[in-house]
C-alpha positions as CSV (number, residue, x, y, z in Angstrom):
1,M,-107.0,23.9,-85.6
2,K,-107.1,20.9,-87.9
3,A,-105.8,18.5,-85.3
4,N,-108.7,19.5,-83.0
5,G,-111.4,19.2,-85.7
6,M,-111.8,23.1,-85.8
7,V,-111.4,23.7,-89.4
8,N,-114.7,25.7,-89.9
9,V,-114.1,27.8,-86.8
10,H,-114.2,31.6,-87.9
11,K,-114.8,33.4,-84.5
12,I,-112.7,32.6,-81.4
13,V,-114.1,34.3,-78.3
14,F,-112.1,34.8,-75.0
15,V,-114.1,35.8,-72.0
16,V,-111.9,36.9,-69.2
17,V,-113.5,37.4,-65.9
18,N,-111.4,39.6,-63.4
19,A,-112.2,38.9,-59.9
20,E,-109.8,41.4,-58.4
21,T,-110.7,42.9,-55.0
22,E,-110.6,46.5,-54.0
23,I,-107.6,47.5,-52.0
24,D,-108.7,48.5,-48.5
25,D,-107.5,52.2,-48.1
26,K,-108.7,52.7,-44.6
27,W,-104.9,52.5,-43.4
28,D,-104.2,55.7,-45.3
29,R,-106.3,57.6,-42.7
30,W,-104.3,56.1,-39.8
31,E,-101.3,57.4,-38.1
32,K,-100.2,53.9,-37.0
33,I,-98.3,51.7,-39.4
34,P,-100.6,49.1,-40.7
35,P,-100.3,45.4,-39.3
36,F,-98.1,42.9,-41.4
37,G,-101.3,41.2,-42.7
38,A,-102.8,44.3,-44.1
39,M,-99.6,45.3,-45.9
40,L,-99.1,41.7,-47.4
41,D,-102.7,41.9,-48.6
42,S,-102.1,45.2,-50.2
43,Y,-98.9,44.0,-51.9
44,S,-100.4,40.9,-53.4
45,S,-103.4,42.8,-54.7
46,I,-101.0,45.2,-56.4
47,G,-99.0,42.4,-58.0
48,I,-102.1,40.5,-59.1
49,E,-103.5,43.6,-60.7
50,R,-100.4,44.4,-62.7
51,Y,-100.1,40.7,-63.6
52,N,-103.7,40.5,-64.8
53,R,-103.1,43.6,-66.9
54,E,-100.0,42.1,-68.5
55,T,-101.5,38.9,-69.1
56,V,-104.7,40.4,-70.9
57,A,-102.4,42.5,-72.9
58,L,-100.3,39.6,-74.0
59,L,-103.4,37.6,-74.9
60,S,-104.8,40.5,-77.0
61,E,-101.3,41.0,-78.7
62,S,-101.2,37.4,-79.6
63,F,-104.5,37.6,-81.7
64,G,-102.8,39.1,-84.9
65,R,-100.0,36.6,-84.9
66,W,-102.5,33.7,-84.4
67,A,-104.8,34.9,-87.1
68,D,-102.0,35.0,-89.5
69,E,-100.8,31.5,-88.6
70,I,-104.4,30.2,-89.2
71,R,-104.7,32.1,-92.4
72,R,-101.4,30.8,-93.8
73,G,-102.3,27.2,-92.7
74,R,-105.9,27.4,-94.3
75,C,-105.0,29.3,-97.5
76,G,-101.6,27.8,-98.2
77,S,-99.7,29.5,-100.9
78,G,-103.0,30.9,-102.6
79,P,-104.5,34.3,-102.0
80,I,-105.7,34.9,-98.4
81,L,-109.5,35.5,-98.8
82,T,-110.8,37.2,-95.7
83,E,-114.5,37.6,-96.8
84,P,-117.1,35.5,-94.7
85,G,-116.3,31.9,-95.5
86,G,-113.1,32.4,-97.0
87,C,-109.9,30.6,-96.0
88,G,-108.7,33.7,-94.1
89,D,-111.9,34.4,-92.4
90,I,-110.9,34.2,-88.7
91,D,-111.6,36.7,-86.0
92,F,-110.6,37.0,-82.3
93,Y,-112.7,38.7,-79.6
94,L,-111.6,39.6,-76.0
95,I,-114.6,40.3,-73.8
96,Q,-113.4,41.4,-70.3
97,V,-115.7,41.2,-67.3
98,R,-114.4,43.8,-64.9
99,F,-116.2,45.6,-62.1
100,D,-114.5,48.7,-63.3
101,A,-116.8,48.9,-66.2
102,L,-119.8,49.6,-64.0
103,D,-120.9,53.3,-63.9
104,D,-122.2,53.2,-60.3
105,D,-119.3,53.7,-57.9
106,A,-121.3,52.4,-54.8
107,E,-122.1,49.2,-56.8
108,R,-118.5,48.8,-58.1
109,S,-117.0,49.3,-54.6
110,A,-119.4,46.8,-53.1
111,L,-118.7,44.1,-55.6
112,K,-115.0,44.6,-55.3
113,R,-115.1,44.1,-51.6
114,L,-116.8,40.8,-52.0
115,P,-114.6,37.9,-50.8
116,T,-113.2,35.7,-53.5
117,S,-114.6,32.5,-52.0
118,F,-117.2,29.9,-52.7
119,A,-119.1,30.7,-49.7
120,L,-121.2,33.7,-50.9
121,K,-124.7,34.5,-49.9
122,P,-127.4,33.7,-52.6
123,E,-128.2,37.3,-53.0
124,E,-124.4,38.2,-53.5
125,V,-124.3,35.4,-56.2
126,D,-127.4,37.1,-57.9
127,H,-125.8,40.6,-57.8
128,L,-122.5,39.2,-59.2
129,K,-124.4,37.5,-62.1
130,N,-126.7,40.5,-62.8
131,A,-123.5,42.8,-62.8
132,A,-121.6,40.5,-65.2
133,H,-124.7,40.2,-67.5
134,R,-124.7,44.0,-67.8
135,I,-121.0,44.4,-68.2
136,I,-121.0,41.8,-71.0
137,K,-123.9,43.3,-72.6
138,Q,-122.5,46.8,-72.7
139,S,-118.9,45.6,-73.8
140,R,-118.0,47.1,-77.2
141,E,-116.2,43.8,-78.0
142,F,-119.4,41.8,-77.3
143,Q,-121.4,44.2,-79.5
144,R,-118.7,43.8,-82.2
145,L,-119.1,40.0,-82.1
146,L,-122.8,40.2,-82.1
147,G,-122.5,42.6,-85.3
148,D,-120.1,40.3,-86.9
149,L,-122.4,37.2,-86.3
150,Q,-125.3,39.0,-88.3
């Protein structure tokens, strides 16, 4: 942190935006075997979902180790003082933006079915931005950050 000029940083916030799409389960209702493209899409979605979960878990698990490393670097051999402004005052926050956080099943499903492309309609972009705003605002981790900033 010293090398990057961040000696006075006390709050580190990660905002992880998950753009997973919903797996189309219409093939569950058909007697025919799904076409290759549908199966490939389903397999890749499952793999991405698992990879996303594992990556976020690894990030979160790293916070304690990083905080200890920063505290040791800042406090040296002296006592680690974690009160605001102390040498050990460092906190990490992981704010996740996931459509699964939405209460409305229909809205959640509609957003998960949007294509992951740069060619969305303006009203789709507005809907995504509005949903992300609500998800962040309702996030316990965001509320913890706001409380810690006061």
